[in-house]
N, C-alpha and C positions, 0 to 999 in steps of 0.2 A: 427511402433507405432504411433498412432495419437497423435500429439503434441498439447494438449489443456490445457488451464488454466481453472480450475473449480472454481466456486464460493464456498465459505465455506458452504452455505446452501445446495447447490446441492450435494456437495461431501458427506456431512453428511447423506443426504437422501439416496444416492446411496449405501453407505456401510452398511446401516442399513437393507437392504432387505436381504432375504435368499440367501445363496450361489448359489442355483440353478437359481434364478432369477437375480442375481447380474451381470450386464454387465461388471463390473470391475474384475470379477473373474480371467480372464486370465492374467490381469496385476498384480494381487496380487501374482500370482504364480512365477513371475520373481524374482530371487534373488536380494536382495537389495531394494525391494519394500515395504516390511513390516518392522516393528520395532523390532529389536532384541538387539540392542546396546544401552546403556545409553548415554545421550548427553555428558557426561563427557569425552568420548573417543575422542571427537573433540578438546580437549585441547592439545592433542599430535599429531604429524604427522601421517597421514594415511599411511599404507603400500603401496608400489608401486603397488602390485597386486590389492589391494582394489581400489586405485585411477584409475588404468587403466580399471578395470571392471565398475566402476561408469561412467567413460567417455564414454565407449563403449555403455552403456545402456541409455545414456541421452535422455530424451524426457519429455515433460511436463506432460503427464499422469503419467509417472514413478516418476517424481519430486514431483508432487502435492500430491502423496500418503503420503509423509512425512516420509518415511521409512529410512533405514540405508543410502542409497545412497543420500537421500535428505540432510542429515547432511553434506555430502561432497559438494553438489551443492550450498547450502546456503553460504558456505565459499569460493567457488572456481568457481563462475559463469563465470569468464573471461577465464577459460580453455575450456569452452564448447560453448560459444557464442562470436561473434565478439564484441569488447568492445572499446568505446571511453572514454575519461576522461575530467573532468573539474578540472583544477588545483586550489589549494587554494592560498591565499595570501602568499607572500614569508615569512611573519613573523608568525611562529608558536608560539602560546601562550598557554601553558598548563592551564587547568582550575584549580582554587584553590579548595581545598577540605576542607569541614567542616562536616565530617561524623557525622550524628545523630544516635547514637548507639541504641536509644530507638525506632526509627521509624519502623524498621523491625519487632519488637516484638509487638508493640502496634497498628499498623494498621492492621485491620482484615477484612476479607470478607468471603463469604460462597460459595465455589464451591460444586460440587456434593458429595464430600467426607465429607462435614461438615465444620464448621467454622475453618479457619486457619489464623495464622499470615502470613504476607507477607514473612517473612523468611522461614516459613514452606512451603508455596506454591512455592517459588522460586526453591526449591530442590525436590519437590514431583515428583516422576517418571512418573506420569500420565500426567503432564503438560509440561514437556520437555523444560523448560526455559533455554536459553543459556546465556543471559545477560540482566541485568536491570540497568538503571542509572536514577537518579533523580537529578534535578538541582533546587535549591531554592535561589533566590536573587543572581544568578550568580555563585553559588558555588555547587560543588558536595556534596550532603548530603546522598546519598545512591548509592552503586554500588555493584554488585555481578556478577560473571562470572562462572556459573555452567557448561557451555558447550562451551566456546570459550575463547580466550585470548584477552587482551585489544587492541592489535594492529591488530587483525584479521579483515578483511572486511567481511560483511555479507549482504545478500540480504534484501532490504527493503520490497519487495512486494508492496502492494497497498498504503502504506504511501507515495510512490512516487507520487501519484496523488496530494498530497499537494504541490509539487514543481510546478506542472502545474497550479494549482489554484493560487498560488502566482504570477507566471509570467503573467498570464492573467490579474490579478488584477492590476499589475504594468503597463501593456500596456494600460489598460483602464484608469488608473489615468493620464497617459501621453498623452491621446487623440489619441493613435494609434489604438485603438479598440473601437467601439461603441457597447455595449452589447445589445442595443435595435434593432440593425440591424439583418438581418437574416444570418444564417450560410452561405447560398449560396452567399452572398455578398463577403465573404472572400474565398469561395471555388466555383468559378464560374462554374467549371465542374459539380457541383451538381445541377445546375439549371435545372428545368424540372423534377426533381425527387421528392420523398416524403419529402426531406429536405426543399422544398419550404414552407415558412410560419413558420419555426422554428427559433425563436430568439436565439441569442448567449447566453443570460442569462439563457434561459430554458435548453439549451444544457449544460452549465456550471454546472447547478444544476441537471443534469441527468434526465430531465423531457421532453424528446423529443417526447413522444407518438409514438415512433418507436419500432419495435420488435427487440431490441438489448439487452434486459435484460438477465442477466446471471442466468436463471432459470434452474431447473433440466430438464424439458421437452425439452428446447432448446439445452442443452448441450449433451443430449444422442441421439439427432436427427441428423444424418449425413447430412440431407438436410437443417438444420437450418443455418441462416446467421451467428450466433455467432460461430458455429463450423467451418464454412468456413473462418471466419475472423481470428480466432486463428491459424488455420492450415496455412493460407497464411502468417500471421505475423511471424511465426517461420519456414517458408520455407518448410512446409510439404504439401504433396498432399491433395487436397480436397478429403475427404473420400468418397464422392458420385461420383466423376468423375475421381479421380486419377491424376488430373492436379494440378500444383502449380499455384495459383491465385495471383492477385494483391490485397493486403489487403484493400487499399483505394478504389479501384474500387468496391469491394464487398460491402462496406458500402454505396455506392451510391445507391445500389439496395434495401436498407432496406424498409420493408413494414410497413404500419401504424398499430397501435393498434386500433381495432374497437371501435368506440364510445368514443374516448379519444382525448383530445386536448393537444397540448404542454403546459407544465406548470402545469398540473393537478396531476401528480403522479411521485414520485421519483422512477425511475427504474434503479437500479445499472448496470453500463455497462462500462467496461474498453475500449470498442470500442469508446465511445464518448470522452474519455480522449485523445485518439490518434488523434482525429480530431483537437484538440487545439494545439498539438505538431506541426502538419503540418502548421496550420495557423500562429503560432508564428515564425516558421522557415522562412516562406515566408515574413512576415512583417519585420523581422530583417535581412533577407538575410544571415543567419548564420545557421549552424547546431545547434540542440538543446544543445549539449554538450558545444559548444562555447558560445552560448547566455546565457546559465545558468552560465557558468564561469564568463562572463562579468557582469551579473546582480546580482549573488548571491555568488557562491562558491569562486570566486576570491577575494571577499571582506572578506571572513571568515578566521580566524586564525586557520584553521583546521590542523590536523596532516597530512592527506593524501588526494590525489585527490578523487573526486567522480567518480565511475565507472558507465558508461552508457552502458548497454548491448543492442545490436542492432538487428533490423530486417534484412533480407537479402538485402533490398535496402538501408540500412544504417541509418534508422530512430531509434532514441532512444526509447526503450520501457519504456517511462517515467511513464506509468500507473503502473509499478511494478518492473521492473528489473533494479534497481539501487543498488549499493553496496558501503558501507562505514564502518568505525569503529563505534562502539556503541557510543563513545564519540562524534564523528563528527555528528552522527545522532542527538544527544542531542543538539549540537551546532546549527544545523539548526533550531530546535525548539526555541532556545534562541533568534533568530532574531526577534521573534514576541513579546518579553517580554521587560520590562524596563531595563533588564540587557544585552541587545544586545551588548553593548560595550565590554563585556567580551568574545564575540565570533566573533567579526568582527571589522574591522578598519573603517568602515563607515556604516551608517544606510542602511538597506535593505528593511525593512517593514515600510513604512510610516504610520502615524496615519490614513490617508485616506484609504490606502490599507487594514490595519487591520480592520477598521470599515466595509469596504465592504465585506471582508471575513466573518465577524461575522453576517452580516445582510442581505445578498443577497438572502437567501433561502425563501421558502414559507412553512409556518407551515402546511397548509392543504395538500400540496403535500407530505410532509414528513410523516405525520400521515397515509396517504393513501398507503405508500410504504411498501414493504415486510420487510424492516430492522427495522421498528419502534419498534415493540414489543421486538425484540432481544436486541436492545440497552437498553431498560429499564431493562431487565434481567441482562445484562452485567454490568451496573452501579449501579443497585439498586435504581435508580431514573430516571426521565424522561428528556432526552434532548429536546430542543425546535424545532430544524429544522436541515436539512442538508444545506450545502452552499458551492458553489465554489469548488467542489471535496472533501470536508470534509464530512465524514459520519454523523457527529453530531456536533451541536453547542448548548451550554447551555445558559440559560437566562443571566448568568453572563459573557458570552463571551468566555468561555473555548471551545477549538476546539479539535476534536478527529478524528483520522483516523486509521482504522484497516487494517491489511494485512493477506493474506492467510498463512496458517500453522503457525500462531501465531506471528505476528509482530504488533507493534503499536506505535503511538506517541500521547501524550496528552499534549496540550499547554494551559496554564492557565495564560494569561497576567495579569489579575487583582491580582492574588496571586503570580506573578513573579515565576512561577513554570513550569518545563518541565519534563515529564516522558517518557522514551522510553524503549523498550525491543525487543529482538530477541528470536525466538524459532524455533524448528523444531518439530511441534506438528501436526501429521497427524490426520486423521479422523476415524481411525478404532478403536473401543472401546478396551481398556479403555481410549484411547486418544481422542482428538478433542475438549474438552471444553477449553475455554480461558476466564478466569475471571480477567486477569490483568487490564482491563479498570477500574473495580471497585476499585482495590487496588490503582491505580494511582490517581484517583479523591479523594479518601479518604485520601491519603497521602498529597495531596495538601491542603485539608481542615485542616488536623492535623497540618501541619507546619504553617498554618495561624492562628492557635489557635481557630478553629471553632469546 
């Protein structure tokens, strides 16, 4: 099975075509690929037979379909991928609770089924939410676990990119990285390639003008560089050659986008995120898991370690394959808020770093990108830009990052609010829509009295 990670947009497009034309048809026929079980089954142990079948069939195509086996993978990735950990601070401090009983009923948004309260949406079978947590002024004001338990660890998917953006901003603030220098300054083996001329800041904002975007056309083309990259990253043979490639070497061969300059357009790509993982490891002379422990997780009063799932060469797949509890996911978001001291023993996100994350993007490049219109639909209002691996930043400084098959983190420093959620929401109708972003932003405004 080709082990590929598909973008949400591409996957939704693929599954919408007729069965005769659908290149995923053979994957959908594999037991465990489609959705037959409610997410609530994940609150109890899976049977040995189910677990062994899921393990035997593991592959990223199979996983990203979001079917029955994906429920298992989301909660048990360390069983199918090599895994490193970042240990938390030795002092675990539970978060205080101040549950707002009105919040779930009074905050409303409009998915395809019509207007719903957040409580209604959280248990609707079409949206397959597993857990939601909201933090306001350092206290848990809303939590629900329709499809997991509080101590379960769950895959973050692309919200993991926020960890990379944070570390890069820290290194910049410390003078260890100059974002106006070219990527090839830090990856000298890329000199003489199409990476020449691409500044670090444009790469951080995913505006490289290279053909690395996760589009439908690229993902279904076995000759495309993004297919080769994902295959190599997960130790699968290149579908065009049958050989297992080096994922970093593949990225060196990226072609330019015709008539486009770096910095002109936001082109979403997990491949670009991994470039920064390598750069940070080399600068710090540590594995990503260890440097992240030293810089972030080790200062947090989290319940459990962060799990970093690895490529065959031992690199953390920080662009998406990280796993923690839901509460620890929320704790990470709290580091960016005035209530950071409820989640950590020392500051992690300085005022300088936060400001950089909120302002480093380019409005024109964001509007020109493919995600812009979708973000407006998901929030019911317009974000201002993308920045430093975050999908969206609002004029008020709120930060947003979405993840495949329904994960997300919304960080609102001005309102001292964090909202996170996990799901296993595949893209085969009636599934696939994710409107939690709109609920989270409206909840933040509700709690702020707006």
